[in-house]
C-alpha positions as CSV (number, residue, x, y, z in Angstrom):
1,M,-84.4,-125.6,-135.9
2,L,-82.4,-123.8,-133.2
3,D,-79.8,-125.7,-131.1
4,I,-80.6,-125.5,-127.4
5,N,-77.0,-125.3,-126.4
6,E,-76.3,-122.4,-128.7
7,V,-79.4,-120.7,-127.4
8,L,-78.3,-121.1,-123.8
9,A,-74.9,-119.5,-124.7
10,K,-76.7,-116.6,-126.3
11,Y,-78.9,-115.9,-123.3
12,G,-76.5,-116.5,-120.4
13,T,-76.4,-113.8,-117.7
14,G,-73.0,-114.7,-116.2
15,D,-72.3,-115.9,-112.7
16,D,-71.7,-112.6,-110.8
17,G,-74.5,-113.3,-108.4
18,D,-76.3,-110.0,-109.0
19,F,-80.0,-109.8,-109.0
20,H,-81.3,-109.8,-112.6
21,L,-84.9,-109.5,-113.9
22,R,-85.6,-110.7,-117.4
23,V,-88.9,-110.4,-119.2
24,N,-89.9,-112.6,-122.1
25,F,-92.7,-112.0,-124.6
26,V,-93.7,-113.0,-128.1
27,A,-95.6,-110.5,-130.3
28,S,-96.8,-110.1,-133.8
29,L,-95.2,-107.7,-136.2
30,D,-97.9,-105.1,-135.5
31,G,-97.6,-105.5,-131.7
32,A,-100.3,-108.0,-130.8
33,V,-99.4,-110.1,-127.8
34,T,-102.0,-112.8,-128.4
35,R,-103.9,-114.6,-131.2
36,D,-107.4,-115.6,-130.3
37,G,-106.6,-114.6,-126.7
38,L,-103.5,-116.8,-126.3
39,S,-99.8,-116.4,-127.0
40,D,-99.6,-120.0,-128.4
41,G,-100.9,-118.9,-131.8
42,L,-97.9,-116.6,-132.2
43,N,-95.0,-119.0,-131.4
44,N,-93.4,-122.0,-133.1
45,E,-90.9,-124.7,-132.3
46,D,-87.9,-122.3,-132.3
47,D,-89.6,-119.9,-130.0
48,L,-90.4,-122.7,-127.6
49,I,-86.7,-123.7,-127.6
50,V,-85.9,-120.1,-126.5
51,F,-88.7,-120.3,-124.0
52,S,-87.3,-123.5,-122.5
53,A,-83.7,-122.2,-122.4
54,L,-84.8,-119.0,-120.5
55,R,-86.5,-121.2,-117.9
56,R,-83.5,-123.4,-117.7
57,L,-81.3,-120.4,-116.9
58,S,-83.6,-119.0,-114.2
59,D,-84.0,-119.4,-110.4
60,V,-87.6,-118.3,-110.4
61,V,-90.4,-117.8,-113.0
62,L,-92.7,-114.9,-112.2
63,V,-96.1,-114.7,-113.8
64,G,-99.4,-112.8,-113.3
65,A,-102.5,-114.7,-112.3
66,G,-104.4,-113.6,-115.4
67,T,-101.7,-115.2,-117.6
68,V,-101.8,-118.4,-115.4
69,R,-105.6,-118.7,-116.0
70,A,-105.6,-117.7,-119.7
71,E,-102.7,-119.9,-120.7
72,D,-103.6,-122.8,-118.3
73,Y,-100.1,-122.9,-116.8
74,R,-98.9,-126.3,-115.6
75,A,-96.7,-127.0,-112.6
76,L,-93.1,-125.9,-113.4
77,R,-91.3,-129.2,-113.9
78,L,-88.4,-129.2,-116.4
79,S,-87.3,-132.1,-118.6
80,A,-84.7,-134.6,-117.5
81,E,-82.2,-133.0,-119.9
82,S,-82.8,-129.5,-118.4
83,V,-82.5,-130.9,-114.8
84,R,-79.1,-132.5,-115.6
85,W,-77.9,-129.2,-117.2
86,R,-79.0,-127.2,-114.2
87,Q,-77.3,-129.5,-111.8
88,E,-74.1,-129.5,-113.8
89,H,-74.2,-125.7,-113.6
90,G,-74.8,-125.5,-109.8
91,L,-78.5,-124.7,-110.0
92,Q,-81.4,-126.4,-108.2
93,P,-83.1,-129.1,-110.4
94,H,-86.1,-126.9,-111.1
95,P,-86.9,-123.2,-110.9
96,V,-89.5,-121.9,-108.4
97,M,-92.8,-120.7,-109.7
98,A,-94.1,-117.4,-108.4
99,V,-97.6,-116.0,-109.2
100,V,-98.8,-112.4,-108.6
101,S,-102.4,-112.0,-107.8
102,G,-104.0,-108.9,-106.3
103,N,-107.2,-110.6,-105.1
104,L,-106.2,-114.3,-105.0
105,D,-108.6,-115.2,-107.8
106,L,-106.8,-118.5,-108.2
107,D,-108.5,-122.0,-108.0
108,P,-106.3,-124.3,-105.9
109,G,-107.2,-127.0,-108.4
110,L,-105.4,-125.3,-111.3
111,R,-102.7,-127.4,-113.0
112,I,-100.0,-125.0,-111.9
113,F,-100.5,-126.3,-108.3
114,A,-100.6,-130.0,-109.3
115,N,-97.6,-131.9,-107.9
116,P,-94.9,-129.2,-108.5
117,P,-91.3,-129.9,-107.6
118,H,-91.3,-126.7,-105.4
119,R,-94.2,-125.2,-103.5
120,P,-95.3,-122.2,-105.6
121,L,-95.1,-118.7,-104.2
122,V,-98.2,-116.5,-104.5
123,F,-97.7,-112.8,-103.9
124,T,-100.7,-110.8,-103.0
125,T,-101.9,-107.7,-101.1
126,A,-102.6,-107.1,-97.5
127,E,-106.3,-106.7,-98.4
128,A,-106.7,-110.0,-100.3
129,P,-109.5,-112.1,-98.9
130,A,-108.4,-114.3,-96.0
131,E,-110.6,-117.2,-97.1
132,R,-108.9,-117.3,-100.5
133,A,-105.5,-117.2,-98.8
134,A,-106.5,-120.1,-96.6
135,A,-107.7,-122.2,-99.5
136,L,-104.4,-121.6,-101.4
137,A,-102.3,-122.3,-98.4
138,D,-102.8,-126.0,-99.0
139,V,-101.0,-125.8,-102.4
140,A,-98.8,-122.7,-102.2
141,E,-97.0,-120.2,-99.9
142,V,-99.1,-117.0,-99.8
143,I,-97.0,-113.9,-99.3
144,R,-98.6,-110.5,-98.7
145,C,-96.8,-107.5,-100.2
146,G,-99.5,-104.8,-100.3
147,G,-98.7,-101.6,-102.2
148,E,-99.7,-98.1,-101.0
149,Y,-101.9,-97.5,-104.0
150,G,-103.4,-101.0,-104.2
151,G,-101.9,-104.0,-106.0
152,V,-98.8,-105.9,-105.1
153,D,-95.7,-103.9,-104.2
154,V,-93.3,-105.2,-106.8
155,T,-90.2,-103.7,-105.0
156,A,-91.1,-105.6,-101.8
157,M,-91.9,-108.7,-103.8
158,L,-88.5,-108.7,-105.6
159,A,-86.7,-108.1,-102.3
160,E,-88.4,-111.2,-100.9
161,L,-87.2,-113.2,-103.9
162,E,-83.7,-112.0,-103.5
163,R,-83.8,-112.8,-99.7
164,R,-84.6,-116.4,-100.7
165,G,-81.6,-116.5,-103.0
166,L,-83.8,-116.4,-106.1
167,R,-81.7,-113.8,-108.0
168,R,-82.2,-114.8,-111.6
169,V,-85.9,-113.9,-112.3
170,L,-87.7,-114.6,-115.5
171,S,-91.1,-112.9,-115.9
172,E,-93.4,-114.3,-118.5
173,G,-96.1,-111.6,-118.2
174,G,-98.7,-110.7,-118.4
175,P,-98.9,-107.1,-119.5
176,H,-100.1,-105.7,-116.2
177,L,-97.2,-107.2,-114.3
178,F,-94.8,-106.0,-117.0
179,S,-96.1,-102.5,-116.6
180,A,-95.8,-102.6,-112.9
181,L,-92.2,-103.8,-113.2
182,L,-91.5,-101.0,-115.6
183,A,-93.0,-98.4,-113.4
184,A,-90.7,-99.5,-110.6
185,D,-87.7,-99.4,-113.1
186,R,-86.9,-103.0,-112.2
187,V,-86.7,-104.6,-115.6
188,D,-83.0,-105.4,-116.5
189,E,-83.7,-107.2,-119.7
190,L,-86.4,-107.8,-122.3
191,C,-86.4,-110.8,-124.6
192,L,-88.8,-110.3,-127.4
193,T,-89.7,-112.7,-130.2
194,L,-91.2,-111.1,-133.3
195,S,-93.7,-113.5,-134.9
196,P,-94.3,-113.2,-138.7
197,F,-98.0,-112.3,-138.5
198,L,-100.0,-109.1,-138.9
199,E,-102.9,-109.6,-136.4
200,A,-104.8,-106.3,-136.4
201,G,-107.9,-106.9,-134.3
202,T,-108.2,-106.0,-130.6
203,A,-105.3,-107.9,-129.0
204,G,-103.3,-106.0,-126.4
205,R,-99.6,-105.0,-126.3
206,I,-97.0,-106.5,-124.1
207,T,-97.6,-103.7,-121.7
208,A,-101.0,-102.7,-120.2
209,P,-102.3,-99.1,-120.4
210,G,-100.6,-96.9,-117.8
211,P,-98.1,-94.1,-117.2
212,H,-95.4,-93.5,-119.8
213,A,-92.0,-94.9,-118.6
214,G,-89.5,-93.9,-121.3
215,W,-86.6,-96.1,-120.0
216,P,-83.7,-96.3,-122.5
217,M,-82.7,-99.8,-123.7
218,R,-79.6,-101.1,-125.6
219,L,-79.5,-104.0,-128.0
220,G,-77.9,-107.1,-126.8
221,H,-78.4,-109.3,-129.8
222,T,-80.7,-110.2,-132.6
223,F,-80.9,-113.3,-134.7
224,A,-83.4,-115.1,-136.9
225,A,-84.7,-118.6,-137.1
226,G,-86.8,-118.9,-140.3
227,D,-89.2,-116.0,-140.3
228,M,-89.0,-115.5,-136.5
229,I,-86.8,-112.7,-135.1
230,F,-85.3,-112.9,-131.6
231,L,-84.4,-109.7,-129.9
232,R,-82.5,-109.2,-126.6
233,Y,-82.5,-105.7,-125.0
234,F,-80.9,-104.5,-121.7
235,R,-81.9,-101.6,-119.6
236,D,-79.3,-98.8,-120.4
237,R,-78.3,-97.3,-117.0
238,S,-75.2,-95.6,-118.3
239,E,-74.6,-92.0,-117.5
240,G,-75.1,-90.8,-121.0
241,A,-78.1,-92.8,-121.9
242,P,-81.1,-90.9,-123.3
243,F,-83.7,-90.4,-120.6
244,D,-87.2,-89.0,-120.4
245,D,-87.3,-87.2,-117.0
246,E,-91.0,-86.3,-117.3
247,A,-92.0,-89.8,-118.2
248,S,-90.0,-91.4,-115.4
249,A,-91.5,-88.9,-112.9
250,D,-95.0,-89.9,-114.1
251,A,-94.2,-93.6,-113.7
252,G,-92.8,-93.1,-110.3
253,S,-95.6,-90.9,-109.0
254,S,-98.3,-93.3,-110.2
255,S,-96.9,-96.2,-108.3
256,G,-96.4,-95.0,-104.7
257,S,-93.3,-95.0,-102.5
258,G,-92.6,-98.7,-103.2
259,G,-92.4,-98.4,-106.9
260,G,-94.8,-100.3,-109.2
261,A,-98.0,-101.9,-108.0
262,A,-99.0,-105.0,-109.9
263,E,-102.8,-105.3,-110.3
264,D,-102.9,-108.7,-111.9
265,K,-106.0,-110.3,-110.4
């Protein structure tokens, strides 16, 4: 089994204070992002250790509403050990939870809103129903960041997180949110666990269907734990990095002046 302290050292982002958006997914060897509709069927104890470490290192965990409902997210409350580690490293005891929902289809009674250490943030559009916003206002802070082409303007959303001092962002999906972040070219890092299964079937990928992005990445590390492979990639923004001009133009033009628009309902 992986050692949590070694994992924390592997995934550290440094203390330079720069805004950094990390995305974390698990997928089967043939690219399926779920088994029987959930990611739980693809992970194991080692993957959960990496999952826990990434949360421990973050200021805010960003997730789409569809993922919240499908995976039945709980309130973001870390273990006592994680709280101690964060305090020793100058972090708030718990990360903030932020949910992206285009139409606020979120039941205020969901477990994610049950006695959290921080009031969750819910990002939505200018057109989201006022009655749903009012219902959620009892359990979360609703923030409207409407995109020009519908959906949540992820550039405005990330700017709001940074304004609040939440600079180390961990996105846990889902695929629609990941695609919107890619369209805006705001993904700095991808952490991908390869699970030793061949799923076939109809499960989706870690991205949703949409415009081709073509952003170059560079390998940060790879290591194994049993039959699981853990990959860490960084967005390659160097001058000589391979770049698909046509693909990036398609991604930008599809998402409006503000970058990507998240359509997670």
